[in-house]
Biopython code that builds the backbone (N, CA, C, O; Angstrom):
import numpy as np
from Bio.PDB.StructureBuilder import StructureBuilder

atoms = [
    (1, "ILE", "N", (-167.186, 91.697, -29.820)),
    (1, "ILE", "CA", (-166.659, 92.610, -30.821)),
    (1, "ILE", "C", (-166.029, 91.821, -31.960)),
    (1, "ILE", "O", (-166.107, 92.219, -33.122)),
    (2, "ALA", "N", (-165.405, 90.701, -31.618)),
    (2, "ALA", "CA", (-164.777, 89.882, -32.659)),
    (2, "ALA", "C", (-165.825, 89.342, -33.625)),
    (2, "ALA", "O", (-165.554, 89.225, -34.820)),
    (3, "GLU", "N", (-167.014, 89.013, -33.132)),
    (3, "GLU", "CA", (-168.050, 88.433, -33.978)),
    (3, "GLU", "C", (-168.887, 89.478, -34.692)),
    (3, "GLU", "O", (-169.259, 89.284, -35.849)),
    (4, "CYS", "N", (-169.194, 90.594, -34.015)),
    (4, "CYS", "CA", (-170.118, 91.561, -34.605)),
    (4, "CYS", "C", (-169.426, 92.752, -35.252)),
    (4, "CYS", "O", (-170.090, 93.569, -35.891)),
    (5, "GLY", "N", (-168.116, 92.871, -35.105)),
    (5, "GLY", "CA", (-167.397, 93.974, -35.733)),
    (5, "GLY", "C", (-167.304, 95.189, -34.823)),
    (5, "GLY", "O", (-167.527, 95.097, -33.616)),
    (6, "THR", "N", (-166.976, 96.313, -35.409)),
    (6, "THR", "CA", (-166.767, 97.552, -34.657)),
    (6, "THR", "C", (-168.038, 98.005, -33.976)),
    (6, "THR", "O", (-169.112, 98.002, -34.577)),
    (7, "LEU", "N", (-167.911, 98.398, -32.708)),
    (7, "LEU", "CA", (-169.026, 98.958, -31.945)),
    (7, "LEU", "C", (-168.794, 100.449, -31.758)),
    (7, "LEU", "O", (-167.671, 100.883, -31.502)),
    (8, "GLU", "N", (-169.860, 101.232, -31.885)),
    (8, "GLU", "CA", (-169.768, 102.668, -31.641)),
    (8, "GLU", "C", (-170.374, 102.960, -30.283)),
    (8, "GLU", "O", (-171.475, 102.503, -29.977)),
    (9, "GLN", "N", (-169.653, 103.726, -29.464)),
    (9, "GLN", "CA", (-170.106, 104.091, -28.133)),
    (9, "GLN", "C", (-169.892, 105.584, -27.930)),
    (9, "GLN", "O", (-169.054, 106.200, -28.587)),
    (10, "LYS", "N", (-170.668, 106.158, -27.004)),
    (10, "LYS", "CA", (-170.435, 107.541, -26.589)),
    (10, "LYS", "C", (-169.478, 107.509, -25.419)),
    (10, "LYS", "O", (-169.615, 106.697, -24.505)),
    (11, "GLY", "N", (-168.518, 108.394, -25.459)),
    (11, "GLY", "CA", (-167.533, 108.441, -24.393)),
    (11, "GLY", "C", (-167.335, 109.854, -23.887)),
    (11, "GLY", "O", (-167.765, 110.825, -24.511)),
    (12, "SER", "N", (-166.678, 109.952, -22.749)),
    (12, "SER", "CA", (-166.367, 111.243, -22.150)),
    (12, "SER", "C", (-164.914, 111.204, -21.670)),
    (12, "SER", "O", (-164.512, 110.281, -20.961)),
    (13, "VAL", "N", (-164.142, 112.199, -22.057)),
    (13, "VAL", "CA", (-162.740, 112.259, -21.655)),
    (13, "VAL", "C", (-162.680, 112.477, -20.145)),
    (13, "VAL", "O", (-163.322, 113.388, -19.621)),
    (14, "VAL", "N", (-161.919, 111.651, -19.454)),
    (14, "VAL", "CA", (-161.755, 111.828, -18.010)),
    (14, "VAL", "C", (-160.342, 112.254, -17.640)),
    (14, "VAL", "O", (-160.125, 112.802, -16.559)),
    (15, "LYS", "N", (-159.362, 112.006, -18.538)),
    (15, "LYS", "CA", (-157.987, 112.384, -18.232)),
    (15, "LYS", "C", (-157.217, 112.600, -19.528)),
    (15, "LYS", "O", (-157.307, 111.801, -20.460)),
    (16, "VAL", "N", (-156.460, 113.690, -19.570)),
    (16, "VAL", "CA", (-155.600, 113.985, -20.712)),
    (16, "VAL", "C", (-154.164, 113.723, -20.280)),
    (16, "VAL", "O", (-153.680, 114.308, -19.312)),
    (17, "LEU", "N", (-153.486, 112.837, -21.008)),
    (17, "LEU", "CA", (-152.094, 112.500, -20.740)),
    (17, "LEU", "C", (-151.213, 113.049, -21.861)),
    (17, "LEU", "O", (-151.720, 113.680, -22.789)),
    (18, "ASP", "N", (-149.901, 112.818, -21.789)),
    (18, "ASP", "CA", (-148.994, 113.348, -22.810)),
    (18, "ASP", "C", (-149.259, 112.778, -24.200)),
    (18, "ASP", "O", (-149.250, 113.521, -25.181)),
    (19, "HIS", "N", (-149.496, 111.457, -24.299)),
    (19, "HIS", "CA", (-149.689, 110.811, -25.601)),
    (19, "HIS", "C", (-150.944, 109.949, -25.632)),
    (19, "HIS", "O", (-151.065, 109.055, -26.469)),
    (20, "ALA", "N", (-151.881, 110.215, -24.717)),
    (20, "ALA", "CA", (-153.083, 109.382, -24.648)),
    (20, "ALA", "C", (-154.205, 110.125, -23.932)),
    (20, "ALA", "O", (-153.997, 111.162, -23.302)),
    (21, "LEU", "N", (-155.397, 109.556, -24.053)),
    (21, "LEU", "CA", (-156.586, 110.058, -23.359)),
    (21, "LEU", "C", (-157.259, 108.887, -22.657)),
    (21, "LEU", "O", (-157.351, 107.799, -23.224)),
    (22, "ASP", "N", (-157.730, 109.095, -21.433)),
    (22, "ASP", "CA", (-158.579, 108.110, -20.777)),
    (22, "ASP", "C", (-160.018, 108.531, -21.015)),
    (22, "ASP", "O", (-160.401, 109.668, -20.741)),
    (23, "ILE", "N", (-160.820, 107.588, -21.535)),
    (23, "ILE", "CA", (-162.204, 107.894, -21.906)),
    (23, "ILE", "C", (-163.148, 106.959, -21.182)),
    (23, "ILE", "O", (-162.978, 105.740, -21.213)),
    (24, "LEU", "N", (-164.154, 107.542, -20.525)),
    (24, "LEU", "CA", (-165.187, 106.777, -19.833)),
    (24, "LEU", "C", (-166.260, 106.386, -20.838)),
    (24, "LEU", "O", (-166.849, 107.245, -21.494)),
    (25, "LEU", "N", (-166.510, 105.094, -20.955)),
    (25, "LEU", "CA", (-167.601, 104.582, -21.785)),
    (25, "LEU", "C", (-168.740, 104.288, -20.826)),
    (25, "LEU", "O", (-168.804, 103.207, -20.240)),
    (26, "SER", "N", (-169.634, 105.248, -20.666)),
    (26, "SER", "CA", (-170.651, 105.170, -19.611)),
    (26, "SER", "C", (-171.641, 104.025, -19.817)),
    (26, "SER", "O", (-172.121, 103.453, -18.839)),
    (27, "ASP", "N", (-171.955, 103.678, -21.064)),
    (27, "ASP", "CA", (-172.883, 102.562, -21.308)),
    (27, "ASP", "C", (-172.299, 101.232, -20.851)),
    (27, "ASP", "O", (-173.032, 100.333, -20.438)),
    (28, "LEU", "N", (-170.969, 101.111, -20.927)),
    (28, "LEU", "CA", (-170.304, 99.878, -20.526)),
    (28, "LEU", "C", (-169.745, 99.950, -19.114)),
    (28, "LEU", "O", (-169.426, 98.919, -18.522)),
    (29, "GLY", "N", (-169.622, 101.161, -18.564)),
    (29, "GLY", "CA", (-169.105, 101.332, -17.217)),
    (29, "GLY", "C", (-167.621, 101.077, -17.088)),
    (29, "GLY", "O", (-167.157, 100.616, -16.045)),
    (30, "ILE", "N", (-166.858, 101.377, -18.153)),
    (30, "ILE", "CA", (-165.411, 101.150, -18.113)),
    (30, "ILE", "C", (-164.676, 102.378, -18.642)),
    (30, "ILE", "O", (-165.247, 103.209, -19.348)),
    (31, "VAL", "N", (-163.403, 102.472, -18.287)),
    (31, "VAL", "CA", (-162.526, 103.514, -18.807)),
    (31, "VAL", "C", (-161.493, 102.836, -19.698)),
    (31, "VAL", "O", (-160.851, 101.870, -19.286)),
    (32, "ARG", "N", (-161.332, 103.338, -20.910)),
    (32, "ARG", "CA", (-160.338, 102.808, -21.847)),
    (32, "ARG", "C", (-159.368, 103.921, -22.216)),
    (32, "ARG", "O", (-159.743, 105.091, -22.286)),
    (33, "ARG", "N", (-158.124, 103.544, -22.450)),
    (33, "ARG", "CA", (-157.099, 104.498, -22.854)),
    (33, "ARG", "C", (-157.005, 104.499, -24.374)),
    (33, "ARG", "O", (-156.912, 103.444, -25.003)),
    (34, "VAL", "N", (-157.029, 105.695, -24.955)),
    (34, "VAL", "CA", (-156.896, 105.882, -26.398)),
    (34, "VAL", "C", (-155.552, 106.551, -26.642)),
    (34, "VAL", "O", (-155.302, 107.656, -26.159)),
    (35, "TYR", "N", (-154.690, 105.876, -27.395)),
    (35, "TYR", "CA", (-153.358, 106.395, -27.685)),
    (35, "TYR", "C", (-153.362, 107.199, -28.976)),
    (35, "TYR", "O", (-154.020, 106.824, -29.946)),
    (36, "THR", "N", (-152.626, 108.309, -28.984)),
    (36, "THR", "CA", (-152.620, 109.184, -30.156)),
    (36, "THR", "C", (-151.990, 108.517, -31.374)),
    (36, "THR", "O", (-152.342, 108.855, -32.504)),
    (37, "ASP", "N", (-151.071, 107.580, -31.172)),
    (37, "ASP", "CA", (-150.438, 106.934, -32.334)),
    (37, "ASP", "C", (-151.382, 105.980, -33.052)),
    (37, "ASP", "O", (-151.055, 105.512, -34.142)),
    (38, "LYS", "N", (-152.545, 105.676, -32.476)),
    (38, "LYS", "CA", (-153.538, 104.805, -33.114)),
    (38, "LYS", "C", (-154.625, 105.603, -33.836)),
    (38, "LYS", "O", (-155.526, 105.023, -34.442)),
    (39, "LEU", "N", (-154.537, 106.939, -33.769)),
    (39, "LEU", "CA", (-155.554, 107.786, -34.381)),
    (39, "LEU", "C", (-155.096, 108.265, -35.753)),
    (39, "LEU", "O", (-153.903, 108.275, -36.054)),
    (40, "ASP", "N", (-156.062, 108.662, -36.582)),
    (40, "ASP", "CA", (-155.790, 109.154, -37.935)),
    (40, "ASP", "C", (-155.519, 110.658, -37.876)),
    (40, "ASP", "O", (-156.292, 111.457, -38.405)),
    (41, "ILE", "N", (-154.406, 111.037, -37.224)),
    (41, "ILE", "CA", (-154.097, 112.455, -37.047)),
    (41, "ILE", "C", (-152.764, 112.800, -37.685)),
    (41, "ILE", "O", (-151.875, 111.958, -37.806)),
    (42, "LYS", "N", (-152.642, 114.085, -38.099)),
    (42, "LYS", "CA", (-151.378, 114.597, -38.620)),
    (42, "LYS", "C", (-150.461, 114.988, -37.463)),
    (42, "LYS", "O", (-149.266, 114.693, -37.471)),
    (43, "ALA", "N", (-151.048, 115.659, -36.468)),
    (43, "ALA", "CA", (-150.251, 116.168, -35.356)),
    (43, "ALA", "C", (-151.144, 116.332, -34.131)),
    (43, "ALA", "O", (-152.368, 116.411, -34.232)),
    (44, "PHE", "N", (-150.492, 116.381, -32.970)),
    (44, "PHE", "CA", (-151.208, 116.681, -31.741)),
    (44, "PHE", "C", (-150.296, 117.476, -30.825)),
    (44, "PHE", "O", (-149.073, 117.454, -30.964)),
    (45, "LYS", "N", (-150.910, 118.175, -29.894)),
    (45, "LYS", "CA", (-150.142, 118.983, -28.952)),
    (45, "LYS", "C", (-150.889, 118.978, -27.628)),
    (45, "LYS", "O", (-152.107, 119.153, -27.599)),
    (46, "THR", "N", (-150.173, 118.780, -26.541)),
    (46, "THR", "CA", (-150.785, 118.888, -25.224)),
    (46, "THR", "C", (-150.324, 120.184, -24.591)),
    (46, "THR", "O", (-149.197, 120.632, -24.799)),
    (47, "ARG", "N", (-151.216, 120.779, -23.812)),
    (47, "ARG", "CA", (-150.895, 122.034, -23.140)),
    (47, "ARG", "C", (-151.674, 122.114, -21.842)),
    (47, "ARG", "O", (-152.641, 121.379, -21.643)),
    (48, "ARG", "N", (-151.253, 123.007, -20.957)),
    (48, "ARG", "CA", (-151.942, 123.238, -19.687)),
    (48, "ARG", "C", (-152.241, 124.725, -19.570)),
    (48, "ARG", "O", (-151.380, 125.568, -19.822)),
    (49, "ILE", "N", (-153.461, 125.027, -19.188)),
    (49, "ILE", "CA", (-153.860, 126.399, -18.901)),
    (49, "ILE", "C", (-154.484, 126.381, -17.508)),
    (49, "ILE", "O", (-155.521, 125.753, -17.293)),
    (50, "GLN", "N", (-153.862, 127.058, -16.589)),
    (50, "GLN", "CA", (-154.302, 127.092, -15.191)),
    (50, "GLN", "C", (-154.518, 125.679, -14.654)),
    (50, "GLN", "O", (-155.552, 125.387, -14.052)),
    (51, "SER", "N", (-153.544, 124.813, -14.874)),
    (51, "SER", "CA", (-153.532, 123.419, -14.397)),
    (51, "SER", "C", (-154.583, 122.524, -15.057)),
    (51, "SER", "O", (-154.803, 121.401, -14.602)),
    (52, "ILE", "N", (-155.226, 122.994, -16.108)),
    (52, "ILE", "CA", (-156.205, 122.177, -16.836)),
    (52, "ILE", "C", (-155.535, 121.673, -18.111)),
    (52, "ILE", "O", (-155.135, 122.476, -18.954)),
    (53, "PRO", "N", (-155.406, 120.345, -18.267)),
    (53, "PRO", "CA", (-154.747, 119.815, -19.468)),
    (53, "PRO", "C", (-155.683, 119.807, -20.682)),
    (53, "PRO", "O", (-156.869, 119.498, -20.571)),
    (54, "TYR", "N", (-155.121, 120.153, -21.834)),
    (54, "TYR", "CA", (-155.835, 120.142, -23.110)),
    (54, "TYR", "C", (-155.014, 119.348, -24.111)),
    (54, "TYR", "O", (-153.787, 119.302, -24.020)),
    (55, "MET", "N", (-155.688, 118.727, -25.061)),
    (55, "MET", "CA", (-155.008, 118.087, -26.180)),
    (55, "MET", "C", (-155.625, 118.619, -27.470)),
    (55, "MET", "O", (-156.830, 118.508, -27.692)),
    (56, "ASP", "N", (-154.780, 119.195, -28.308)),
    (56, "ASP", "CA", (-155.206, 119.715, -29.600)),
    (56, "ASP", "C", (-154.844, 118.683, -30.658)),
    (56, "ASP", "O", (-153.681, 118.298, -30.782)),
    (57, "LEU", "N", (-155.833, 118.236, -31.420)),
    (57, "LEU", "CA", (-155.624, 117.247, -32.468)),
    (57, "LEU", "C", (-155.819, 117.894, -33.831)),
    (57, "LEU", "O", (-156.758, 118.665, -34.031)),
    (58, "GLU", "N", (-154.933, 117.579, -34.766)),
    (58, "GLU", "CA", (-155.125, 117.978, -36.154)),
    (58, "GLU", "C", (-155.309, 116.694, -36.950)),
    (58, "GLU", "O", (-154.364, 115.927, -37.134)),
    (59, "TRP", "N", (-156.537, 116.462, -37.422)),
    (59, "TRP", "CA", (-156.885, 115.230, -38.110)),
    (59, "TRP", "C", (-156.375, 115.252, -39.546)),
    (59, "TRP", "O", (-156.090, 116.314, -40.099)),
    (60, "SER", "N", (-156.267, 114.087, -40.133)),
    (60, "SER", "CA", (-155.786, 113.957, -41.523)),
    (60, "SER", "C", (-156.722, 114.613, -42.527)),
    (60, "SER", "O", (-156.289, 114.993, -43.615)),
    (61, "ASN", "N", (-158.006, 114.753, -42.178)),
    (61, "ASN", "CA", (-158.955, 115.391, -43.098)),
    (61, "ASN", "C", (-158.968, 116.918, -42.961)),
    (61, "ASN", "O", (-159.804, 117.590, -43.565)),
    (62, "GLY", "N", (-158.027, 117.468, -42.155)),
    (62, "GLY", "CA", (-157.916, 118.914, -42.039)),
    (62, "GLY", "C", (-158.640, 119.518, -40.849)),
    (62, "GLY", "O", (-158.398, 120.677, -40.512)),
    (63, "ARG", "N", (-159.515, 118.770, -40.208)),
    (63, "ARG", "CA", (-160.252, 119.284, -39.049)),
    (63, "ARG", "C", (-159.336, 119.379, -37.839)),
    (63, "ARG", "O", (-158.371, 118.626, -37.711)),
    (64, "LYS", "N", (-159.653, 120.311, -36.958)),
    (64, "LYS", "CA", (-158.927, 120.468, -35.703)),
    (64, "LYS", "C", (-159.921, 120.266, -34.560)),
    (64, "LYS", "O", (-161.096, 120.616, -34.678)),
    (65, "GLN", "N", (-159.441, 119.704, -33.464)),
    (65, "GLN", "CA", (-160.302, 119.383, -32.339)),
    (65, "GLN", "C", (-159.496, 119.559, -31.054)),
    (65, "GLN", "O", (-158.340, 119.145, -30.976)),
    (66, "THR", "N", (-160.113, 120.174, -30.057)),
    (66, "THR", "CA", (-159.488, 120.334, -28.750)),
    (66, "THR", "C", (-160.266, 119.517, -27.744)),
    (66, "THR", "O", (-161.487, 119.635, -27.643)),
    (67, "LEU", "N", (-159.548, 118.680, -26.992)),
    (67, "LEU", "CA", (-160.178, 117.814, -26.002)),
    (67, "LEU", "C", (-159.647, 118.140, -24.620)),
    (67, "LEU", "O", (-158.460, 118.422, -24.455)),
    (68, "THR", "N", (-160.517, 118.102, -23.637)),
    (68, "THR", "CA", (-160.152, 118.269, -22.240)),
    (68, "THR", "C", (-161.107, 117.417, -21.419)),
    (68, "THR", "O", (-161.965, 116.737, -21.980)),
    (69, "ALA", "N", (-160.972, 117.445, -20.112)),
    (69, "ALA", "CA", (-161.834, 116.625, -19.261)),
    (69, "ALA", "C", (-163.303, 116.959, -19.518)),
    (69, "ALA", "O", (-163.668, 118.125, -19.676)),
    (70, "PHE", "N", (-164.129, 115.933, -19.557)),
    (70, "PHE", "CA", (-165.575, 116.000, -19.751)),
    (70, "PHE", "C", (-166.000, 116.315, -21.181)),
    (70, "PHE", "O", (-167.182, 116.558, -21.424)),
    (71, "THR", "N", (-165.069, 116.318, -22.134)),
    (71, "THR", "CA", (-165.440, 116.477, -23.537)),
    (71, "THR", "C", (-166.099, 115.181, -24.013)),
    (71, "THR", "O", (-165.558, 114.096, -23.801)),
    (72, "SER", "N", (-167.257, 115.289, -24.649)),
    (72, "SER", "CA", (-167.933, 114.112, -25.207)),
    (72, "SER", "C", (-167.322, 113.775, -26.558)),
    (72, "SER", "O", (-167.121, 114.649, -27.401)),
    (73, "VAL", "N", (-167.033, 112.501, -26.750)),
    (73, "VAL", "CA", (-166.452, 112.045, -28.016)),
    (73, "VAL", "C", (-167.075, 110.709, -28.401)),
    (73, "VAL", "O", (-167.412, 109.908, -27.530)),
    (74, "PRO", "N", (-167.230, 110.461, -29.709)),
    (74, "PRO", "CA", (-167.617, 109.115, -30.144)),
    (74, "PRO", "C", (-166.400, 108.211, -30.065)),
    (74, "PRO", "O", (-165.278, 108.660, -30.298)),
    (75, "VAL", "N", (-166.609, 106.952, -29.742)),
    (75, "VAL", "CA", (-165.514, 105.996, -29.622)),
    (75, "VAL", "C", (-165.880, 104.740, -30.399)),
    (75, "VAL", "O", (-167.003, 104.244, -30.297)),
    (76, "HIS", "N", (-164.930, 104.226, -31.178)),
    (76, "HIS", "CA", (-165.106, 102.954, -31.871)),
    (76, "HIS", "C", (-164.322, 101.893, -31.120)),
    (76, "HIS", "O", (-163.132, 102.062, -30.853)),
    (77, "LEU", "N", (-164.984, 100.811, -30.785)),
    (77, "LEU", "CA", (-164.330, 99.675, -30.142)),
    (77, "LEU", "C", (-164.051, 98.642, -31.216)),
    (77, "LEU", "O", (-164.961, 98.184, -31.907)),
    (78, "ILE", "N", (-162.769, 98.277, -31.350)),
    (78, "ILE", "CA", (-162.370, 97.343, -32.392)),
    (78, "ILE", "C", (-161.673, 96.138, -31.772)),
    (78, "ILE", "O", (-161.164, 96.209, -30.653)),
    (79, "LYS", "N", (-161.656, 95.048, -32.502)),
    (79, "LYS", "CA", (-161.055, 93.799, -32.037)),
    (79, "LYS", "C", (-159.574, 93.993, -31.771)),
    (79, "LYS", "O", (-158.868, 94.639, -32.545)),
    (80, "GLY", "N", (-159.111, 93.421, -30.660)),
    (80, "GLY", "CA", (-157.698, 93.485, -30.314)),
    (80, "GLY", "C", (-156.929, 92.312, -30.881)),
    (80, "GLY", "O", (-157.474, 91.508, -31.637)),
    (81, "ASP", "N", (-155.654, 92.214, -30.514)),
    (81, "ASP", "CA", (-154.782, 91.156, -31.015)),
    (81, "ASP", "C", (-155.034, 89.818, -30.329)),
    (81, "ASP", "O", (-154.861, 88.761, -30.935)),
    (82, "LYS", "N", (-155.445, 89.867, -29.057)),
    (82, "LYS", "CA", (-155.675, 88.652, -28.293)),
    (82, "LYS", "C", (-157.176, 88.376, -28.194)),
    (82, "LYS", "O", (-157.983, 89.287, -28.376)),
    (83, "PRO", "N", (-157.558, 87.126, -27.907)),
    (83, "PRO", "CA", (-158.982, 86.829, -27.723)),
    (83, "PRO", "C", (-159.550, 87.631, -26.544)),
    (83, "PRO", "O", (-158.866, 87.837, -25.542)),
    (84, "PHE", "N", (-160.768, 88.067, -26.667)),
    (84, "PHE", "CA", (-161.489, 88.825, -25.647)),
    (84, "PHE", "C", (-160.848, 90.181, -25.343)),
    (84, "PHE", "O", (-161.098, 90.758, -24.285)),
    (85, "GLU", "N", (-160.035, 90.686, -26.247)),
    (85, "GLU", "CA", (-159.416, 91.990, -26.073)),
    (85, "GLU", "C", (-159.978, 92.941, -27.112)),
    (85, "GLU", "O", (-160.250, 92.544, -28.246)),
    (86, "PHE", "N", (-160.153, 94.198, -26.724)),
    (86, "PHE", "CA", (-160.589, 95.194, -27.692)),
    (86, "PHE", "C", (-159.859, 96.502, -27.450)),
    (86, "PHE", "O", (-159.396, 96.779, -26.344)),
    (87, "LYS", "N", (-159.765, 97.307, -28.513)),
    (87, "LYS", "CA", (-159.100, 98.602, -28.467)),
    (87, "LYS", "C", (-160.128, 99.696, -28.691)),
    (87, "LYS", "O", (-161.154, 99.480, -29.335)),
    (88, "ALA", "N", (-159.846, 100.855, -28.159)),
    (88, "ALA", "CA", (-160.717, 102.016, -28.334)),
    (88, "ALA", "C", (-159.996, 103.052, -29.185)),
    (88, "ALA", "O", (-158.831, 103.364, -28.937)),
    (89, "VAL", "N", (-160.688, 103.586, -30.189)),
    (89, "VAL", "CA", (-160.145, 104.659, -31.024)),
    (89, "VAL", "C", (-161.217, 105.723, -31.224)),
    (89, "VAL", "O", (-162.412, 105.430, -31.212)),
    (90, "ILE", "N", (-160.774, 106.949, -31.407)),
    (90, "ILE", "CA", (-161.695, 108.055, -31.687)),
    (90, "ILE", "C", (-161.731, 108.245, -33.198)),
    (90, "ILE", "O", (-160.683, 108.446, -33.811)),
    (91, "PRO", "N", (-162.905, 108.187, -33.810)),
    (91, "PRO", "CA", (-162.965, 108.422, -35.261)),
    (91, "PRO", "C", (-162.783, 109.911, -35.558)),
    (91, "PRO", "O", (-163.122, 110.750, -34.723)),
    (92, "PRO", "N", (-162.256, 110.249, -36.729)),
    (92, "PRO", "CA", (-162.100, 111.671, -37.060)),
    (92, "PRO", "C", (-163.458, 112.334, -37.228)),
    (92, "PRO", "O", (-164.413, 111.695, -37.670)),
    (93, "PRO", "N", (-163.549, 113.618, -36.875)),
    (93, "PRO", "CA", (-164.806, 114.327, -37.117)),
    (93, "PRO", "C", (-165.050, 114.434, -38.617)),
    (93, "PRO", "O", (-164.096, 114.425, -39.395)),
    (94, "PRO", "N", (-166.302, 114.534, -39.037)),
    (94, "PRO", "CA", (-166.579, 114.630, -40.478)),
    (94, "PRO", "C", (-165.997, 115.920, -41.045)),
    (94, "PRO", "O", (-165.916, 116.927, -40.341)),
    (95, "PRO", "N", (-165.591, 115.896, -42.313)),
    (95, "PRO", "CA", (-165.049, 117.119, -42.917)),
    (95, "PRO", "C", (-166.113, 118.207, -42.979)),
    (95, "PRO", "O", (-167.309, 117.926, -43.063)),
    (96, "LEU", "N", (-165.659, 119.437, -42.936)),
    (96, "LEU", "CA", (-166.588, 120.564, -43.031)),
    (96, "LEU", "C", (-167.210, 120.592, -44.414)),
    (96, "LEU", "O", (-166.535, 120.357, -45.417)),
    (97, "THR", "N", (-168.497, 120.881, -44.459)),
    (97, "THR", "CA", (-169.184, 120.991, -45.744)),
    (97, "THR", "C", (-169.452, 122.457, -46.021)),
    (97, "THR", "O", (-169.783, 123.226, -45.119)),
    (98, "ALA", "N", (-169.308, 122.825, -47.256)),
    (98, "ALA", "CA", (-169.560, 124.210, -47.651)),
    (98, "ALA", "C", (-171.058, 124.462, -47.696)),
    (98, "ALA", "O", (-171.836, 123.588, -48.078)),
    (99, "LYS", "N", (-171.454, 125.667, -47.300)),
    (99, "LYS", "CA", (-172.869, 126.038, -47.383)),
    (99, "LYS", "C", (-173.241, 126.273, -48.839)),
    (99, "LYS", "O", (-172.404, 126.706, -49.631)),
    (100, "PRO", "N", (-174.484, 125.993, -49.197)),
    (100, "PRO", "CA", (-174.919, 126.227, -50.580)),
    (100, "PRO", "C", (-174.767, 127.691, -50.969)),
    (100, "PRO", "O", (-174.775, 128.578, -50.115)),
    (101, "ALA", "N", (-174.628, 127.928, -52.258)),
    (101, "ALA", "CA", (-174.468, 129.294, -52.763)),
    (101, "ALA", "C", (-175.658, 130.141, -52.358)),
    (101, "ALA", "O", (-176.789, 129.657, -52.319)),
    (102, "GLY", "N", (-175.406, 131.395, -52.059)),
    (102, "GLY", "CA", (-176.482, 132.294, -51.662)),
    (102, "GLY", "C", (-176.656, 132.347, -50.159)),
    (102, "GLY", "O", (-177.473, 133.128, -49.672)),
    (103, "GLY", "N", (-175.911, 131.539, -49.396)),
    (103, "GLY", "CA", (-175.972, 131.587, -47.952)),
    (103, "GLY", "C", (-177.156, 130.868, -47.345)),
    (103, "GLY", "O", (-177.294, 130.852, -46.122)),
    (104, "ALA", "N", (-178.018, 130.270, -48.156)),
    (104, "ALA", "CA", (-179.178, 129.556, -47.615)),
    (104, "ALA", "C", (-178.738, 128.210, -47.075)),
    (104, "ALA", "O", (-177.839, 127.578, -47.630)),
    (105, "SER", "N", (-179.359, 127.773, -46.008)),
    (105, "SER", "CA", (-179.012, 126.473, -45.448)),
    (105, "SER", "C", (-179.653, 125.361, -46.258)),
    (105, "SER", "O", (-180.486, 125.617, -47.128)),
    (106, "ALA", "N", (-179.265, 124.133, -45.973)),
    (106, "ALA", "CA", (-179.764, 122.989, -46.727)),
    (106, "ALA", "C", (-181.265, 122.807, -46.554)),
    (106, "ALA", "O", (-181.917, 122.229, -47.424)),
    (107, "ALA", "N", (-181.830, 123.291, -45.444)),
    (107, "ALA", "CA", (-183.260, 123.143, -45.192)),
    (107, "ALA", "C", (-184.083, 124.117, -46.023)),
    (107, "ALA", "O", (-185.306, 124.000, -46.101)),
    (108, "GLY", "N", (-183.400, 125.088, -46.650)),
    (108, "GLY", "CA", (-184.119, 126.005, -47.518)),
    (108, "GLY", "C", (-184.468, 127.325, -46.861)),
    (108, "GLY", "O", (-184.966, 128.223, -47.539)),
    (109, "ASN", "N", (-184.224, 127.479, -45.555)),
    (109, "ASN", "CA", (-184.503, 128.764, -44.937)),
    (109, "ASN", "C", (-183.234, 129.601, -44.949)),
    (109, "ASN", "O", (-182.135, 129.074, -45.124)),
    (110, "ASP", "N", (-183.390, 130.916, -44.762)),
    (110, "ASP", "CA", (-182.251, 131.824, -44.850)),
    (110, "ASP", "C", (-181.619, 132.100, -43.494)),
    (110, "ASP", "O", (-180.721, 132.937, -43.406)),
    (111, "GLU", "N", (-182.055, 131.427, -42.435)),
    (111, "GLU", "CA", (-181.490, 131.666, -41.120)),
    (111, "GLU", "C", (-180.112, 131.043, -41.025)),
    (111, "GLU", "O", (-179.834, 130.022, -41.655)),
    (112, "ASP", "N", (-179.250, 131.665, -40.233)),
    (112, "ASP", "CA", (-177.906, 131.149, -40.027)),
    (112, "ASP", "C", (-177.989, 129.923, -39.129)),
    (112, "ASP", "O", (-178.655, 129.958, -38.094)),
    (113, "ASP", "N", (-177.320, 128.838, -39.512)),
    (113, "ASP", "CA", (-177.379, 127.595, -38.751)),
    (113, "ASP", "C", (-176.691, 127.710, -37.398)),
    (113, "ASP", "O", (-176.975, 126.925, -36.494)),
    (114, "ASP", "N", (-175.785, 128.684, -37.244)),
    (114, "ASP", "CA", (-175.027, 128.806, -36.009)),
    (114, "ASP", "C", (-175.727, 129.656, -34.956)),
    (114, "ASP", "O", (-175.243, 129.751, -33.828)),
    (115, "VAL", "N", (-176.844, 130.271, -35.294)),
    (115, "VAL", "CA", (-177.530, 131.175, -34.375)),
    (115, "VAL", "C", (-178.640, 130.419, -33.667)),
    (115, "VAL", "O", (-179.471, 129.764, -34.297)),
    (116, "ILE", "N", (-178.639, 130.523, -32.354)),
    (116, "ILE", "CA", (-179.689, 129.902, -31.543)),
    (116, "ILE", "C", (-180.474, 131.024, -30.882)),
    (116, "ILE", "O", (-179.897, 131.888, -30.222)),
    (117, "THR", "N", (-181.774, 131.010, -31.057)),
    (117, "THR", "CA", (-182.602, 132.050, -30.435)),
    (117, "THR", "C", (-183.495, 131.397, -29.397)),
    (117, "THR", "O", (-184.007, 130.296, -29.594)),
    (118, "LEU", "N", (-183.669, 132.094, -28.296)),
    (118, "LEU", "CA", (-184.541, 131.626, -27.226)),
    (118, "LEU", "C", (-185.766, 132.519, -27.173)),
    (118, "LEU", "O", (-185.639, 133.742, -27.108)),
    (119, "ASP", "N", (-186.931, 131.935, -27.200)),
    (119, "ASP", "CA", (-188.172, 132.723, -27.140)),
    (119, "ASP", "C", (-188.691, 132.789, -25.731)),
    (119, "ASP", "O", (-189.726, 133.408, -25.483)),
]
sb = StructureBuilder()
sb.init_structure("model")
sb.init_model(0)
sb.init_chain("A")
sb.init_seg("    ")
for serial, (resi, resn, name, xyz) in enumerate(atoms, 1):
    if name == "N":
        sb.init_residue(resn, " ", resi, " ")
    sb.init_atom(name, np.array(xyz, "f"), 0.0, 1.0, " ", f" {name:<3s}", serial, name[0])
structure = sb.get_structure()
């Protein structure tokens, strides 16, 4: 990581803590802890519903995200302070984009992008 720069990996939340998340990086076969103070967020809140922990994140770009066990998240691995050490951070989700005028999607069809039909 020190030589090639930031690596992007797919991760899955395995544990929600008060100020951190444990994320399984399945391609590497390791679990890394991501601390909320290292993320680009305005605020966060942890809560429990029927003994299931959730973490609500409010990102600096205005997006909101709720994470719980088995939530898939992208993870950036960055160089740590010591040799052979690396840190894991969750990048913010991309900002919402407005739909083009007239309600048509970017592909040019008039179908709603949020509707999934099964034939």
